[in-house]
C-alpha positions in Angstrom: 0.0 0.0 0.0 1.2 3.5 -0.8 2.5 5.0 2.5 0.5 8.2 1.8 -2.7 6.3 2.1 -2.0 5.9 5.8 -2.5 8.5 8.5 0.4 11.0 8.8 2.6 10.8 11.9 3.3 14.3 13.3 5.8 15.2 16.0 4.9 18.3 18.0 7.4 20.3 20.0 5.4 20.5 23.2 7.7 23.0 24.9 8.0 25.6 22.1 6.0 28.8 22.2 4.8 31.4 24.7 2.0 29.3 26.0 3.7 25.9 26.1 3.0 23.2 27.1 -0.6 24.0 28.0 -1.8 25.4 24.7 0.3 23.0 22.6 -1.2 20.0 24.4 -4.7 21.4 24.1 -4.3 22.0 20.4 -2.9 18.5 19.9 -5.9 17.0 21.7 -8.3 19.0 19.4 -6.4 17.7 16.3 -6.4 14.1 17.6 -10.2 14.3 18.0 -10.5 15.4 14.4 -8.3 12.5 13.2 -5.8 14.7 11.4 -2.8 12.5 12.3 -1.1 10.2 14.7 0.5 12.6 17.2 3.7 12.4 19.3 4.3 15.2 21.8 8.0 15.8 22.5 8.7 17.5 25.8 9.1 17.4 29.5 6.9 14.3 30.3 6.4 15.5 33.9 4.6 18.6 32.6 3.0 17.2 29.4 1.5 13.9 30.7 -0.8 15.5 33.4 -2.3 17.8 30.6 -3.3 14.8 28.5 -6.8 14.3 29.8 -10.2 13.6 28.2 -11.2 12.5 24.7 -8.3 12.0 22.3 -5.6 11.7 25.1 -5.1 8.0 24.6 -4.3 8.6 20.9 -1.3 10.8 21.7 2.2 9.4 22.4 4.8 11.3 24.5 8.5 11.3 24.0 10.4 12.8 27.0 12.9 15.6 26.2 14.8 16.9 29.2 15.4 20.4 27.8 13.7 23.1 25.8 15.0 25.8 23.5 14.4 29.3 25.0 12.7 31.7 22.6 15.6 34.1 22.7 18.4 31.5 22.4 20.9 31.9 19.6 20.6 29.3 16.8 24.2 28.1 17.3 23.6 27.4 21.0 20.3 25.6 20.1 22.3 23.4 17.6 24.8 22.3 20.3 22.0 21.1 22.6 19.7 19.8 19.8 19.9 16.1 21.0 18.3 16.9 24.3 15.8 19.6 23.5 12.1 19.1 22.6 12.6 20.9 19.3 15.8 19.0 18.3 14.3 15.6 19.3 11.1 16.3 17.4 13.1 17.1 14.2 15.1 14.0 14.9 12.0 11.9 14.7 11.5 13.1 11.2 15.1 12.4 10.3 14.8 8.8 11.8 11.7 8.1 9.7 9.6 7.9 12.9 7.5 11.0 12.0 6.3 12.4 8.7 6.4 16.0 9.8 7.2 18.3 12.7 5.3 21.3 14.2 6.8 23.9 16.5 5.7 27.3 17.9 9.2 27.7 19.3 12.3 29.6 18.4 12.0 29.9 14.6 15.7 30.6 14.1 16.7 27.5 16.1 14.1 25.5 14.2 15.6 26.6 10.9 19.1 25.8 12.0 18.3 22.4 13.5 16.2 21.3 10.6 18.8 22.5 8.1 21.5 20.4 9.8 19.4 17.3 10.6 17.3 17.1 7.4 19.4 18.9 4.8 18.0 20.7 1.8 16.6 19.1 -1.4 19.2 18.7 -4.1 19.8 22.0 -5.8 18.1 24.1 -3.1 20.6 26.5 -1.4 18.4 27.7 1.5 14.9 26.8 2.8 12.2 29.5 2.9 9.2 30.1 5.2 6.1 30.1 3.0 3.2 32.0 4.5 -0.3 31.5 3.1 -1.6 35.1 2.7 -5.5 35.5 2.9 -6.0 37.7 -0.2 -9.5 38.9 -1.2 -9.5 36.8 -4.4 -8.2 33.7 -2.8 -5.1 32.5 -0.8 -1.6 33.6 -1.9 1.8 32.2 -0.9 4.4 34.7 0.3 8.0 33.5 0.6 10.5 34.0 2.1 8.7 35.3 5.2 11.7 35.5 7.4 14.2 32.6 7.1 16.8 34.4 5.1 17.2 38.2 5.6 20.0 38.4 3.0 19.4 36.6 -0.2 21.1 36.0 -3.5 19.1 36.3 -6.8 19.4 32.5 -7.4 17.8 31.8 -4.0 14.8 34.0 -5.0 14.5 31.9 -8.2 14.4 28.8 -6.1 11.8 30.3 -3.7 9.6 31.0 -6.8 9.8 27.4 -7.9 9.2 26.0 -4.4 6.2 28.3 -3.9 4.8 27.3 -7.3 5.1 23.6 -6.4 3.5 24.2 -3.0 0.6 26.2 -4.4 -0.1 23.5 -7.0 0.1 20.6 -4.5 -1.6 22.1 -1.5 -3.8 25.0 -2.7 -4.7 23.0 -5.8 -4.0 25.9 -8.2 -3.3 24.2 -11.5 -1.0 26.9 -12.9 0.1 29.2 -10.1 1.0 32.8 -11.1 4.4 33.7 -9.6 5.5 37.4 -9.1 8.3 39.1 -7.4 7.6 41.9 -4.9 9.2 45.2 -6.1 8.8 49.0 -6.0 7.0 49.1 -9.3 5.1 46.9 -11.8 7.5 47.7 -14.7 10.2 45.1 -15.3 12.8 47.8 -15.1 11.9 48.7 -11.5 13.7 47.3 -8.4 17.1 47.0 -6.9 19.9 44.9 -8.4 18.9 41.8 -6.5 15.2 42.0 -7.7 16.2 42.7 -11.3 18.6 39.7 -11.4 16.1 37.4 -9.7 13.3 38.4 -12.1 15.5 37.5 -15.0 16.1 34.1 -13.5 12.4 33.5 -12.6 11.5 34.4 -16.2 13.5 31.4 -17.4 12.3 29.0 -14.7 9.6 26.3 -15.4 6.9 28.4 -13.7 4.3 30.9 -14.8 6.2 34.1 -13.9 4.1 37.2 -14.4 6.7 39.9 -13.4 6.6 42.5 -10.7 3.9 43.3 -8.2 3.8 46.1 -5.6 2.8 46.1 -2.0 -0.7 47.4 -2.7 -1.4 44.3 -4.8 -0.9 41.8 -1.9 -4.5 41.8 -0.7 -6.0 41.4 -4.2 -4.6 38.0 -5.4 -2.8 39.5 -8.4 -0.5 36.6 -8.1 -0.7 33.2 -6.4 2.9 33.1 -5.3 4.9 36.3 -4.3 8.7 36.1 -3.9 10.7 38.4 -1.6 13.8 38.1 0.5 13.2 37.2 4.1 13.8 40.7 5.4 11.2 42.3 3.1 8.8 39.3 3.4 8.9 39.3 7.2 8.2 43.1 7.3 5.3 42.7 5.0 3.9 39.8 7.0 4.1 41.6 10.3 2.7 44.8 8.8 -0.3 42.9 7.4 -0.9 41.2 10.7 -0.7 44.5 12.6 -3.0 46.3 10.1 -5.7 43.6 10.3 -5.5 43.7 14.1 -5.7 47.5 14.2 -8.6 47.5 11.7 -10.6 45.1 14.0 -9.9 47.4 17.0 -11.0 50.5 15.1 -14.3 48.8 14.1 -15.0 47.7 17.7 -14.3 51.2 19.0 -16.5 52.8 16.4 -19.3 50.5 17.4 -18.9 50.9 21.1 -18.7 54.7 20.8 -21.5 54.9 18.3 -25.2 55.7 18.6 -28.0 53.1 19.3 -28.6 53.0 15.6 -24.9 52.2 14.9 -25.0 49.4 17.5 -28.2 48.0 16.0 -26.6 48.0 12.6 -23.5 46.3 13.9 -25.7 43.5 15.3 -27.0 42.9 11.9 -23.6 42.7 10.2 -21.9 40.8 13.1 -22.0 37.4 11.3 -20.4 38.9 8.2 -17.7 40.6 10.4 -17.0 37.3 12.1 -16.5 35.6 8.8 -14.2 38.3 7.7 -12.2 38.0 10.9 -11.9 34.3 10.4 -10.7 34.7 6.8 -7.9 37.1 7.8 -7.0 35.4 11.1 -3.5 33.8 10.9 -4.7 31.0 13.3 -7.1 29.8 10.6 -4.1 29.0 8.4 -2.1 27.4 11.1 1.6 27.3 10.5 3.9 28.2 7.7 5.8 25.4 5.9 9.6 25.6 5.8 10.1 24.7 2.2 13.2 23.2 0.6 14.1 20.6 3.2 14.0 16.8 2.9 11.3 16.7 5.5 8.0 18.4 6.3 8.5 21.2 8.9 5.7 23.6 10.0 6.6 26.9 11.8 3.9 28.6 13.8 3.6 31.8 15.8 5.3 31.9 19.2 2.0 33.2 20.6 0.0 30.4 19.1 -3.1 29.3 21.0 -4.7 25.8 20.9 -6.6 26.8 17.8 -3.5 27.7 15.9 -1.7 24.5 16.9 -4.7 22.5 15.8 -4.6 24.1 12.3 -0.8 23.8 12.2 -1.1 20.1 12.7 -3.6 20.0 9.9 -1.2 21.9 7.7 1.6 19.4 8.5 -0.7 16.5 7.6 -1.5 18.2 4.4 2.1 18.6 3.5 2.7 14.9 3.9 -0.5 13.8 2.1 0.2 16.1 -0.9 3.9 15.0 -1.0 5.2 18.6 -1.0 8.8 17.5 -0.7 8.4 15.2 -3.7 6.7 17.9 -5.8 9.4 20.5 -5.2 12.1 17.9 -6.0 10.3 17.0 -9.3 10.1 20.7 -10.4 13.5 22.0 -9.1 16.0 19.2 -9.8 15.7 18.9 -13.6 15.8 22.7 -14.1 18.8 23.3 -11.8 20.6 20.4 -13.4 20.0 21.9 -16.8 21.2 25.3 -15.6 24.4 23.9 -14.1 
């Protein structure tokens, strides 16, 4: 039987994140009840085991890890202790073939470093990239890199475009994803040297490259995949999250300070506002895949709640079921071999 017909096995870093292990365990219990995957929580068993109560608890395994990676620890330090930390041991389960994917809300820099050393990149890929699903008005869009590599070479951006295209096709089911590069103008002549060189490479890649887009286009699905270096991508991501949060606060304050007629009108549109909030809530999309590695890795917010963890586990299961690593390999390897 094809291994992808079985249920995915997901390792979860139980000690990573601002609200670990309580919210991590609660989110894992919710995912277990929905049957997303066979789960293994990796962390301090003395803290994790007492939280595994109620429906779904018997479905979750626990692997004891004596240490945890602090959120502010340097990646090099985390690498030296990887064999005893919950994050390092969770990634190790994927390397050993005992898990199909790993999920962590912990230190993203440490996650990247440990995964890069333990799992290695797909042949031809220089650096992995964080791919964030961006909830645009016309449908979801993939933004990468969202923070893994703040300094990039043009050829890395080309690789990001190919990885994003493969991901959008495999997971978002977009038959021919439109790939664009984020720049300061729509014209092909606009941009810094890095952007111009990357655009020329993307134009020759086996993808549907449509050219430049600007920041104002990001909410309108003018492209299915948007390429940027990790510095710009992370600024864009955090700006978008902050803007959406601020917009919600402005709407709430306007309603509370408004007249009775305003409050009555707000009650009528409340269901639509809730749907809009859900559409643009990062927790709905769970975690962001770390693409380019020989293993499925899902990075999620340090402040993730149980709902975000549940959706991150679903995203990890989807990566395995859709063979994202295999699809990226199929697209990237022949092209890069021809370019060499």
